[in-house]
N, C-alpha and C positions, 0 to 999 in steps of 0.2 A: 297180352301179345296184340302188336299193332299189325292191323292188316289193311289192305287197299285192294278192292275189286277180288277179294278172297286170297290175296297174296300175302305172305309173311314179309314184314318189314324188318330188315336186319342191318347191322353195322359192320363195316369193315371185314367183309369176306376176303379170303385171299386165294390165289391159285389161278389155274387157266380158265375157271368157269365164270370169271368176271368180265361182263361186256362193258362197252364204252359209248359214250356220246361223241358226236363230232360237230364241233363248234368252230367256225372259221377254219383253220387249217391244222386244227389240234384234236387229238383224241383225248377224252376227259372222263374221269370216273365220277365226277361231281362232289357233293358235299359230304359223302361218307355214309349216306343211307342207301340201301339197295333192297329191290324186291327181289324175293327168292322165287324162281321160276321152276315149277314141277311139271313133269309129263303128265297130260291128263289120262294117258293109257296106263301108266305104271305107277305114277305117284313119286318116282324117283326125282331127285333135284337135277335139273338140266343146266341151271347157271343163275347168275345174279346180274340184274341191270340196275343202273343208277337210278335213283328216285330223284329226277330233276326238280328244279325250283322255278319260281317266277322269274328269279334273276338269271337263271340258266337260259330261259326262253328269251329273255330280253337281249343277252349277249348274242343269242343265236339270230336274232332279228336284225340287231346292229351289223352282225357279220355279212348277213345276206344283202342288207341295203348297201354296204361297201362293196360287195361283189357284183352288183347289178351291172355295172359297166363291162366287166369281164366276159359275161355270158351274153348280154345284149350286143357287145361290139363284135362278136363272132359273126362271120357271114352265115348264110343259111347252109351252104355247103359245108362249112367248118362245123357247125352244130349237127348237121347230118352224120358226118364223119365220126365225131364224138359219141352219138347214139350207137352207131355200128360198133365201135371200140368197146363200149359198155356190154353190148349184146355178146361180143366174142369172149369177154372175160366171164360173163354169167355162164355161157355154154361150157367153157373150160372148168367151171366149179360146179356143174349142175348136179352131180350126184352128191356132192357134199352139201349143197344147199338144200336139196330134197330131204337129206337125212336129218339136218336141222329142223326143217319144216315138220317132219314127222315126229321128232322127239318132242317139240315145243307145242305144236298145234294139236297133234294127234292124229292126223290123217294118214291113211295107209301108204306106205312108202311106194309100193308098186302101183296100186290102182289109182292114186291121186297126186302124190307129192312130187313125183318125176314130172307129170304132166304139168303141174303148176310152175315148176322150174323151167319147163320148155316154153310155157306161156310167156313168162318174163323175157326170156330170150327174144321171142317173137315181138314183143311189145316194143323193145327198143329198135329192132330192125324195122318194123312198120312205122314208127314215128320218123326215124331218120330217112326212109325212103319218101314218105308222104309229104314232109315238109318241104321237099325240093319242088313239088308240083301244086302247091297250094296257091291258087291264083287269085288275084283281085281283080279291079276293073278299071278300064278307061271309059268315062261317061261321055256321051253326046250332050252337047250344051247348046243352049239357044244364041248365045253371043259368039259370033264367029271369031272374036279375038281372044276368047278364053279356051284353056284346056283344063279339064278336071279328071283326076285320077284318085285312086285310093291304094293304100298299102297296110300291112301289118306290122305291128310293133308289140313287144312283150308288155304285159300289164305291170310288170315290176317284181314285187316279192309276194309269192304265194305262201300262205299259211295252210298246211296240208295235215288233215287229221284223219287216220285210216283205222279200219277195224281189224279184228282177229281171224276172221273166217278164210280170207285168202290174203295172208300178210306178205306174201312175196309177188304174186301176180297182180293183185289189184293196185297197190301203189304203183307198180311199174307201168301197167297198162293205162290207168286212169289219169295219173298225175306226173310221175318222175320222167318218164320218157318223153311225153308231150310238153312237159314243162321245159326240159332241156332243148328240145327241138325248137320251141318258140322263144327260147332266149330269156326265160324268167329265172329268178333266184328263188330259193325255196327254203322254208322251214318246216321239217316234217316230224310230227309226233304220231308215233305208231301206238296201237293198243298195248297196254302194260304186259298182258299175257303172252304177246308174240313180239317183243322187243329184240330178242336175240336174233332172229332171222332178219331183222330191220338192220341191226349192226353188220351182219354178213353181207347184205345188199349194198350198204354204204361202202365196205371195203371194195367191192366190184367197181363202184363209181371212181373211187379214188384211184385204184389201179389202172383204170381206163383213161386217167388224165383229166377228170372233171376238175376245173379250177377251185382251189380253196374258197370256201365260203359260199359257192353257188348252191350246194345242197347241204343243209345242216340237219342233224338228228339230235332231238331232244327227248329222252324217255322219261316216264314218269306218269303221275295221275292226270287224268284227262281235266277234271274240274280246276286244277292248278296250272300246268304247263299248257294244256290243251286251251283253256279259257284265256291265258295270256297271249298265246298266238293269235287266236281269232279276234280278240278285242284290242289288242296293241295297235295304235296308229301307223306303226312301222310296217305292218303287212297291208298290202295293197289290194289283196283279193283272197278269198277263202274257198278251199276244196275240202269237202268232208263227206265221208261216207260212214253211215252209222244208223242209229235208231232215229225214228221220227221224232220222238220226244226231245232229243237232244238238238236235232236239226231245226227245230222251232225256235230256239233260242240263240243260235249263233250268228255272228257276222252282220249285224245290222249295220247298214249304210255302206256295204263294201259289195263288189261283185262277188257273186256266189256261184260255186258248182257244187250241188248238193244231191247225192243219191241216198235215200233213206229207205225206210221199210217197205216190205211187200208181203202179201200172203196170196200169191198167184193162184187164181181159180183155174181148174181144168174142167173144160165142158165136154162131155161124151155124148154126142147125139145117137139117135137110134140106128143111123146107117153107119157108125164108125166101125173099123176094123178093130175088134176088141182085143185081140192078142197084141197088137201093136199099141193100142191104147193103155192097157194095163202094164205092159212092159216099160213103156217110156214114161208113163205117170209114176211108176215105181222108181225109176232111176231118178227123176226129177225130186222125188221126195227124200230118198235115202243117199244121194250123192252128199259127200261132206257132212254125212249125218244130219241132213236137213238144215245145215247152217249156211244157207245161200240166200240172199235177199229176193231171188227170183224162184226160190223152191216151190215144188208142187205143195201147197200147204191146204188145198181143199179141192175135192173133186165133186163136181156135180154132174150126175148120171140120169139120163133119160129113164123114166120108169120101166119101159119095155125091156130094156137090157140091163137094168140095175143088178139083178142078182147074179147073171152070168159074168158081168165085169168084176164084181166083188169077188166071186171065186177065183178069178185069175189074178186079181190084185194080191189077195192073201198067199196065193202060191208063190208070187214074186217076193212077198216079204219073207216068206219061210226060206228062200233061197239065200238071203242075205247072211254074210259070215262076218262076225265080230271077232275081236282077239287082237294079238300082237300086230302093231302097224307095220312091222318088218316082215311078217309072214305073207308070202305071195297069195296065200289063200284068203287072206283078210280082204273083205271089200267094204266094210264100213268101220270108221273110227269111232271114238268117243265124243261126247260133248266137250267143248274146250274148257268150260270153267263151271263152278258150282252156281253162280247166280243165274247163268243161262239154264242150267239143269233144273233149278227150282222154278223158273219160269214155265218149262215145259210140264213139270209136276203140276203147278197150278193150273194150267190149261186142261191138263187131263182130269184133274179133280173136278173142275168146273163142268166138263162134259159129262162126266158120271153123275153129277148132282142133277143135270138136266135130263137124265135118262138115257144117255148114249149106251150103245153096246159095243164092247171091246171084242173085236173078231180075231185079233191076233196081237201078241205083245201086251203093252199096256203099263209099262214102267220101267224101272232101271234094271239091267241085267245083273244077274247073280253069277257069281263064281268067277269074276273077272278081276284084275288087279285093282282098279279103282271103282267107285260109285258113279263115275262119269260115263260109263257105257250104257246106252239106252237102247232097249229093244225097238226093233221097227214095229211100228204100231199102226193097225188098221182099225177104223172105228166106223160104226153105222148108226143109224137112228139119231144123228145129232141134230139138236136144235138150232136153227139158224141164228139165234140170238147168243149161242155159245161163243166163248173167247176164241175157240179154234177156227170159227168162222169170220170174226170180227177183227181180230189182231193177228200180229205175226208171231208165230210160235217159235220158230228157229230150232226145230228138233225133228227127228225121223218119225213124225206123227202125221198121219193122214186120214182125215174124216171123209166119208162119202156120204153126199147128201142127195136124195131122190127128188127129181122134179117132174111134174106132170106135162107142162108145157113151157114155151120160151118166156113167157111173161112171168111165170113163177121162178124161173132160173134166173132172170134178170133181178128180180126182187131179193133173192138170196145173195147174189153177187154184190148188190148195192148195199148190204148191211155193213160192209167194211168201206172205211174212207181211203184205204190204201189202193194205189193204182200204178204198179210198177210192170207186172208182166202177167200174161194168161196163156192158156193153150186150148185148142179146139180141135176135137177129133170127129171127122166127118169125111165122106166120100163124095160129097155133093158140093160143087164148086160155089154155086149160089149161096149154100149155108155157110160155107167158109167166109165169103166176103160179107155176108150180113153180119156175122158174129164179129169179125175183125173190125168192122166199121163201128159196132154198137158198144163193144166193150170199152170202158174208160180206164184204159191203161196205155202205158208207153210202148209196150212190146206184145205182140200176139204171135204165137207160133202155132201153125195148123198141122196136125198130125206129127207133132214133135213135142217133146217135153218143155215146159215153161222155162227152165234155166238155160235153154240152148241159146248160144249167142257166139258170134265171131267178132274179134276185136275192132274190125273196121266199120262194123254196123252201128248206127246211132241207137243208143239206149238211155232211158231215164224215165222218170214218173210223168203221169199225165197231169195237165193243168187242172187245178180244182181238187186234187187229191193230197194226201200227206206223204207222197213217195219222192218228193224232190224237185230240184230246180235245175234246168239246163240238160244237155246231153253229152254222154261220153261215147267213145268210139271212133277211131280214125281221125278224118279230117274235121269231124265235129267237135272232138276234143281240142284239137289244135286251134280252131276258131274260138272256142269257149276261153282258151288261155291267151287269146291275142286281143289287142286294141285295134280296131279299124280306124284308120285316120285318112281324112279326106283333103286333098290339096287342089286348089283352083289357082291357075297362073294366067295372068294377062300378058299376051305376047304381042300386043299392039305397038309397044315402044320399048 
């Protein structure tokens, strides 16, 4: 049996469960091969998505190139109106989108999926509003007979590749909404395991009046359709969110927006409010089953408060409820796919081999519908050289590392080359500023969990780390997706 990313490849399924690609102005089912999508929570078949080919991606790129004048030719106010129209359609389908999200991705409907659908609505409204007030400049010049100014133009055709952890909100916030607002055409390749929700979002764009060919959806295997989109000369710029390993090899020679992995350290100092620190660190680890680039992946705790903090963290882990994603009592869903679950297994095995102690959890949950449900896990006595401290785990597993002084804490943090986000818990303002300035990450949250973020705030990896290039969030994304052009005019004659 042929599989891709753990998904069964099948031919010619029939019925309402078959999704489609969108290329130019047409819905297409592709060449006849499909990926079978199953619920990570129950194992039931959710649907089938076309296994696109390089030829499909090439046609989508050609359609986007042909559509560039349609979207670039709209005024800023017209593009703003289009973004608001998309937001209205998404809002009208919010519950249905959240249901698809829970079925396909696995996250709890009440605790997480409805909120993600709401974030997609906000993404298009924010982009539609902010693009109207994105200012450029008129420059003073030495020659009195010259006038110089700048303005923004779209980059052209963006190739966009997105992950499975937030398959509705992330494409909307990072790329599709700001891409429409700035006048770019796009070719979008979603993660294979969450391509059904991508089709549902495309339906919203089309109903809202997005012109044919402006946004194209190609589903399939990343090494084929994704590679074609990022390497084809017909894409003018690349936007990618995913692993650091993949990020290092994409988009050479093109403008890049790349958000990659993280393993956000949380620092708990001796003067921290331990109840707040434990509750928010737990939320940062177990939200979306730990499948967030900015998740709380490791906690460094000052020796004097280590034991008291760990006790509170274990209590928070015990309070997590797994189960049916549509049960209002469920607070944590399963991991999305088996390859990711195997990575979490490997990181835990490495920690055990190096002498770590499992204080709570420690593996896959028993008695649930699939093996993708993973216990909320708390670990102590971790070696700083362990994979859990050095790499991104992407699961509900949080190690607690003890430190004696700040120098030792910084050495432990620096074991990882990732630098996306961090959190610091302290009640002393000078400690907060010192740590915020010293940590080599793009985001530092003080007395808040490391994944906390609002969509208008800049986010991205620090220079010199393996966590990405550029900034997303509000006007920063709009600028990243635009070209700044400078014009000088001689008015002397």
